[in-house]
C-alpha positions, 0 to 999 in steps of 0.5 A: 530483506523480507517482503511484508506478509498479509499478517503484518497488517491489521484486519481491514487494511486495503492495498492500492497501487498508484501509477503502476509502481507505487505500493500504498496501504490504507490502515484503519485507525479508529474512525480514520485511516493512515496511509503508507507508501511501501516503495523501496520495501520500508513503510513511509507515511503517505499523504492521501491528498496526492491521490486523484481519480484514475492515478490509483486503484485497489490491488486485485490481491495482496500478492499483486501488491506484494509483487509491486513492493518486490519490484521496487527494491 
């Protein structure tokens, strides 16, 4: 399986880590955004209502986020 590359995502996408091992991505969609969970290497839609202050944070870099995806395989 190939890991996602930053070029796979539209400009403005933001990469998050939830609870140390769940890679999330927030993708702009007009005035809104869509969230996806990449745990296991395949994107699945994610409901952001599960996010709470302190249980997630923005990845320091794309490579940090990508490493979390790789570890979930």
